[in-house]
C-alpha positions as a printed Julia matrix, in Angstrom:
59×3 Matrix{Float64}:
 127.07  109.97  79.09
 129.02  113.03  80.1
 131.65  115.18  78.47
 135.24  114.27  79.24
 137.12  116.83  81.33
 140.55  115.2   81.37
 141.15  115.79  77.64
 142.69  112.31  77.37
 139.45  111.02  75.93
 136.59  112.38  73.93
 133.32  111.28  72.4
 132.75  110.3   68.8
 129.33  111.5   67.7
 127.47  110.96  64.45
 125.08  113.7   63.39
 122.7   114.37  60.56
 121.99  117.98  59.66
 118.46  119.28  59.27
 117.66  119.32  55.57
 120.93  117.53  54.8
 121.65  114.05  53.61
 123.93  111.5   55.18
 125.73  111.25  58.49
 128.83  113.1   59.63
 131.28  112.08  62.36
 132.85  114.48  64.84
 135.22  114.15  67.79
 134.08  116.28  70.72
 134.31  116.65  74.49
 130.6   117.55  74.56
 127.79  115.16  75.42
 124.87  114.61  73.03
 122.64  117.4   74.36
 125.45  119.96  74.55
 126.67  119.09  71.06
 123.18  119.43  69.58
 122.61  122.77  71.36
 125.99  124.15  70.25
 125.33  123.22  66.6
 121.97  125.0   66.78
 123.63  128.07  68.3
 125.98  128.42  65.32
 123.14  128.08  62.81
 123.8   124.46  61.86
 121.03  122.54  63.66
 121.13  118.75  63.79
 118.13  116.62  63.0
 119.65  113.74  64.97
 122.79  113.04  67.03
 124.01  109.57  68.05
 126.81  108.41  70.32
 129.31  106.23  68.46
 132.0   105.66  71.08
 134.84  107.1   73.13
 138.43  107.53  72.01
 141.26  107.41  74.56
 144.59  109.02  73.81
 147.57  107.34  75.38
 150.84  109.02  76.15
């Protein structure tokens, strides 16, 4: 899976924060590894990240 450069589509990722409960959903152009690294860089590390799907915007 790669990030989407055309901005007409993006990834839906589910992540669980370290020490947190439950899953959160986020729309992003990043792939799994990039998303996880970016969250760690802002002090919000993820215990786990999963790919949910891709959303395409029409129009």
